[in-house]
DSSP file (Angstrom, degrees, kcal/mol; ACC not computed):
  #  RESIDUE AA STRUCTURE BP1 BP2  ACC     N-H-->O    O-->H-N    N-H-->O    O-->H-N    TCO  KAPPA ALPHA  PHI   PSI    X-CA   Y-CA   Z-CA
    1    1 A X    >>        0   0    0      0, 0.0     4,-1.4     0, 0.0     3,-0.6   0.000 360.0 360.0 360.0 -17.2  107.8   90.1  116.4
    2    2 A X  H 3>  +     0   0    0      1,-0.2     4,-2.1     2,-0.2     5,-0.2   0.794 360.0  58.6 -68.5 -25.3  108.3   93.8  115.5
    3    3 A X  H 3> S+     0   0    0      1,-0.2     4,-1.9     2,-0.2    -1,-0.2   0.878 103.4  53.2 -68.9 -33.5  108.7   92.6  111.8
    4    4 A X  H <> S+     0   0    0     -3,-0.6     4,-2.4     2,-0.2    -1,-0.2   0.897 110.4  45.8 -61.9 -42.7  105.2   91.1  112.0
    5    5 A X  H  X S+     0   0    0     -4,-1.4     4,-2.5     1,-0.2    -2,-0.2   0.857 108.3  55.3 -66.0 -39.5  103.8   94.3  113.2
    6    6 A X  H  X S+     0   0    0     -4,-2.1     4,-0.8     1,-0.2    -1,-0.2   0.856 111.6  47.4 -67.3 -33.4  105.6   96.3  110.5
    7    7 A X  H  X S+     0   0    0     -4,-1.9     4,-1.0    -5,-0.2    -2,-0.2   0.957 116.4  40.6 -65.3 -50.4  104.0   94.0  107.9
    8    8 A X  H  X S+     0   0    0     -4,-2.4     4,-2.4     1,-0.2     5,-0.2   0.746  99.4  71.9 -76.7 -25.1  100.6   94.2  109.2
    9    9 A X  H  X S+     0   0    0     -4,-2.5     4,-2.3     2,-0.2    -1,-0.2   0.939 100.8  44.8 -60.9 -49.5  100.4   97.9  110.1
   10   10 A X  H  X S+     0   0    0     -4,-0.8     4,-2.8     1,-0.2    -1,-0.2   0.928 114.5  50.3 -57.1 -39.4  100.2   99.1  106.5
   11   11 A X  H  X S+     0   0    0     -4,-1.0     4,-2.5     1,-0.2    -1,-0.2   0.857 109.3  51.1 -68.1 -29.3   97.7   96.4  105.7
   12   12 A X  H  X S+     0   0    0     -4,-2.4     4,-2.4     2,-0.2     5,-0.2   0.923 110.5  48.9 -73.0 -39.4   95.6   97.4  108.6
   13   13 A X  H  X S+     0   0    0     -4,-2.3     4,-2.1    -5,-0.2    -2,-0.2   0.935 112.1  49.1 -58.4 -48.3   95.7  100.9  107.4
   14   14 A X  H  X S+     0   0    0     -4,-2.8     4,-2.5     2,-0.2     5,-0.2   0.952 110.5  50.3 -54.6 -54.1   94.7   99.7  103.9
   15   15 A X  H  X S+     0   0    0     -4,-2.5     4,-1.5     1,-0.2    -2,-0.2   0.890 111.5  48.1 -64.2 -40.1   91.8   97.7  105.2
   16   16 A X  H  < S+     0   0    0     -4,-2.4    -1,-0.2     1,-0.2     4,-0.2   0.879 114.2  47.3 -69.1 -35.8   90.4  100.6  107.3
   17   17 A X  H >< S+     0   0    0     -4,-2.1     3,-0.6    -5,-0.2    -2,-0.2   0.855 109.2  50.6 -72.7 -36.2   90.7  102.9  104.4
   18   18 A X  H 3< S+     0   0    0     -4,-2.5    -1,-0.2     1,-0.2    -2,-0.2   0.853 117.3  42.7 -68.7 -34.2   89.1  100.5  101.9
   19   19 A X  T 3< S+     0   0    0     -4,-1.5     2,-0.4    -5,-0.2    -1,-0.2   0.322  87.7 110.4 -98.7   6.7   86.1  100.0  104.4
   20   20 A X    <   -     0   0    0     -3,-0.6     7,-0.1    -4,-0.2    -3,-0.0  -0.666  56.1-155.3 -83.5 136.1   85.7  103.7  105.5
   21   21 A X    >   +     0   0    0     -2,-0.4     3,-0.9     2,-0.1     2,-0.5   0.694  69.2  98.0 -85.2 -17.3   82.5  105.3  104.2
   22   22 A X  T 3  S-     0   0    0      1,-0.3    -2,-0.1     2,-0.1     5,-0.1  -0.582 102.9  -8.6 -76.3 124.0   84.2  108.8  104.5
   23   23 A X  T 3> S+     0   0    0     -2,-0.5     4,-1.7     1,-0.1     3,-0.3   0.908  77.3 168.7  57.1  47.6   85.6  110.0  101.2
   24   24 A X  H <>  +     0   0    0     -3,-0.9     4,-0.5     1,-0.2    -2,-0.1   0.762  69.4  57.4 -64.2 -30.6   84.9  106.8   99.5
   25   25 A X  H  4 S+     0   0    0      1,-0.2     3,-0.4     2,-0.1     4,-0.4   0.939 115.3  35.5 -63.9 -48.2   85.6  108.2   96.0
   26   26 A X  H  > S+     0   0    0     -3,-0.3     4,-2.3     1,-0.2     3,-0.4   0.672  95.0  89.1 -77.0 -19.5   89.1  109.4   96.9
   27   27 A X  H  X S+     0   0    0     -4,-1.7     4,-1.8     1,-0.3    -1,-0.2   0.787  85.5  49.8 -55.5 -36.3   90.0  106.5   99.1
   28   28 A X  H  X S+     0   0    0     -4,-0.5     4,-2.4    -3,-0.4    -1,-0.3   0.908 110.5  49.0 -66.9 -40.9   91.4  104.2   96.4
   29   29 A X  H  > S+     0   0    0     -3,-0.4     4,-2.4    -4,-0.4    -2,-0.2   0.904 112.2  48.9 -72.4 -36.8   93.7  106.8   95.0
   30   30 A X  H  X S+     0   0    0     -4,-2.3     4,-2.4     2,-0.2    -1,-0.2   0.898 113.5  47.5 -60.2 -40.9   95.0  107.7   98.5
   31   31 A X  H  X S+     0   0    0     -4,-1.8     4,-2.7    -5,-0.3     5,-0.2   0.937 109.8  54.3 -64.4 -43.6   95.5  103.9   99.2
   32   32 A X  H  X S+     0   0    0     -4,-2.4     4,-2.6     1,-0.2    -2,-0.2   0.904 108.8  46.8 -58.9 -48.9   97.2  103.7   95.9
   33   33 A X  H  X S+     0   0    0     -4,-2.4     4,-1.7     1,-0.2    -1,-0.2   0.915 112.1  51.8 -57.4 -46.6   99.6  106.5   96.8
   34   34 A X  H  X S+     0   0    0     -4,-2.4     4,-0.6     1,-0.2    -2,-0.2   0.859 110.4  47.2 -56.2 -40.0  100.2  104.9  100.1
   35   35 A X  H >< S+     0   0    0     -4,-2.7     3,-0.7     1,-0.2    -1,-0.2   0.899 108.4  54.1 -71.0 -39.9  101.0  101.6   98.6
   36   36 A X  H 3< S+     0   0    0     -4,-2.6    -1,-0.2     1,-0.3    -2,-0.2   0.830 110.3  47.8 -65.9 -27.8  103.3  103.1   96.0
   37   37 A X  H 3< S+     0   0    0     -4,-1.7     2,-0.4    -5,-0.1    -1,-0.3   0.596  90.6 104.2 -88.3 -11.5  105.4  104.9   98.9
   38   38 A X    <<  -     0   0    0     -3,-0.7     6,-0.1    -4,-0.6    -3,-0.0  -0.580  57.4-160.7 -69.2 121.3  105.6  101.6  100.9
   39   39 A X        +     0   0    0     -2,-0.4     2,-0.5     4,-0.0    -1,-0.1   0.511  60.8 104.8 -79.0  -5.9  108.9  100.0  100.8
   40   40 A X     >  -     0   0    0      1,-0.2     4,-1.3   -34,-0.1    -2,-0.1  -0.676  60.4-155.3 -79.0 122.9  107.6   96.7  101.8
   41   41 A X  H  > S+     0   0    0     -2,-0.5     4,-2.8     1,-0.2     5,-0.2   0.839  92.3  62.9 -69.6 -32.4  107.4   94.4   98.8
   42   42 A X  H  > S+     0   0    0      1,-0.2     4,-3.1     2,-0.2     5,-0.3   0.959 102.4  51.0 -52.2 -51.5  104.6   92.2  100.6
   43   43 A X  H  > S+     0   0    0      1,-0.2     4,-2.2     2,-0.2    -1,-0.2   0.885 108.7  51.6 -58.7 -36.5  102.3   95.3  100.6
   44   44 A X  H  X S+     0   0    0     -4,-1.3     4,-2.4     2,-0.2    -1,-0.2   0.964 110.8  45.8 -67.4 -47.4  102.9   95.7   96.9
   45   45 A X  H  X S+     0   0    0     -4,-2.8     4,-2.2     1,-0.2    -2,-0.2   0.959 112.2  53.0 -59.6 -47.9  102.0   92.1   96.1
   46   46 A X  H  X S+     0   0    0     -4,-3.1     4,-2.6     1,-0.2    -1,-0.2   0.887 108.3  51.0 -49.7 -44.3   98.9   92.4   98.4
   47   47 A X  H  X S+     0   0    0     -4,-2.2     4,-2.7    -5,-0.3    -1,-0.2   0.958 107.9  51.5 -62.5 -52.8   97.8   95.5   96.4
   48   48 A X  H  X S+     0   0    0     -4,-2.4     4,-1.8     1,-0.3    -1,-0.2   0.821 108.5  50.9 -58.6 -34.7   98.2   93.7   93.2
   49   49 A X  H  X S+     0   0    0     -4,-2.2     4,-1.6     2,-0.2    -1,-0.3   0.888 110.1  50.1 -59.3 -46.3   96.1   90.9   94.4
   50   50 A X  H  X S+     0   0    0     -4,-2.6     4,-0.9     2,-0.2    -2,-0.2   0.919 110.9  49.3 -55.5 -46.1   93.4   93.3   95.5
   51   51 A X  H  < S+     0   0    0     -4,-2.7     7,-0.4     1,-0.2     3,-0.3   0.873 113.2  46.8 -63.6 -40.5   93.5   95.1   92.1
   52   52 A X  H  < S+     0   0    0     -4,-1.8     3,-0.3     1,-0.2    -1,-0.2   0.764 112.6  47.9 -76.9 -24.5   93.2   91.9   90.2
   53   53 A X  H  < S+     0   0    0     -4,-1.6     2,-0.3     1,-0.3    -1,-0.2   0.561 116.8  45.1 -96.0  -5.5   90.4   90.4   92.3
   54   54 A X    >X  -     0   0    0     -4,-0.9     3,-2.5    -3,-0.3     4,-0.8  -0.638  63.4-178.4-131.9  88.2   88.4   93.6   92.1
   55   55 A X  H 3> S+     0   0    0      1,-0.3     4,-1.1    -3,-0.3     3,-0.2   0.741  79.9  65.4 -59.8 -26.9   88.4   95.0   88.6
   56   56 A X  H 34 S+     0   0    0      1,-0.2     4,-0.3     2,-0.2    -1,-0.3   0.724  96.6  60.5 -68.6 -15.9   86.3   98.1   89.6
   57   57 A X  H X4 S+     0   0    0     -3,-2.5     3,-0.8    -6,-0.2    -1,-0.2   0.924 105.3  46.7 -68.5 -43.3   89.3   99.2   91.8
   58   58 A X  H 3< S+     0   0    0     -4,-0.8    -2,-0.2    -7,-0.4    -1,-0.2   0.708 116.3  44.7 -74.1 -25.3   91.5   99.3   88.7
   59   59 A X  T 3< S+     0   0    0     -4,-1.1    -1,-0.2     2,-0.1    -2,-0.2   0.344  84.5 118.8 -96.9  -2.4   88.9  101.2   86.7
   60   60 A X  S <  S-     0   0    0     -3,-0.8     2,-0.2    -4,-0.3    -3,-0.0  -0.370  70.8-102.7 -77.4 154.7   87.8  103.8   89.3
   61   61 A X              0   0    0      1,-0.1   -32,-0.2    -2,-0.0    -1,-0.1  -0.449 360.0 360.0 -71.1 135.5   88.2  107.6   88.6
   62   62 A X              0   0    0     -2,-0.2    -1,-0.1   -34,-0.1    -2,-0.0   0.405 360.0 360.0 -90.1 360.0   91.1  109.2   90.4
């Protein structure tokens, strides 16, 4: 069950940062850096799905 938590922990962090009102402008860039540094391929795939489904995420200013 630990592998399941290790998969969902970064995703939970991603979800909370995306929906946080604090520092909304920098949030996506911080998330991008977190996803880049995450060794879990599933997180990378989910990030690409997120970016493809929300074009404004890909074009936001860093």
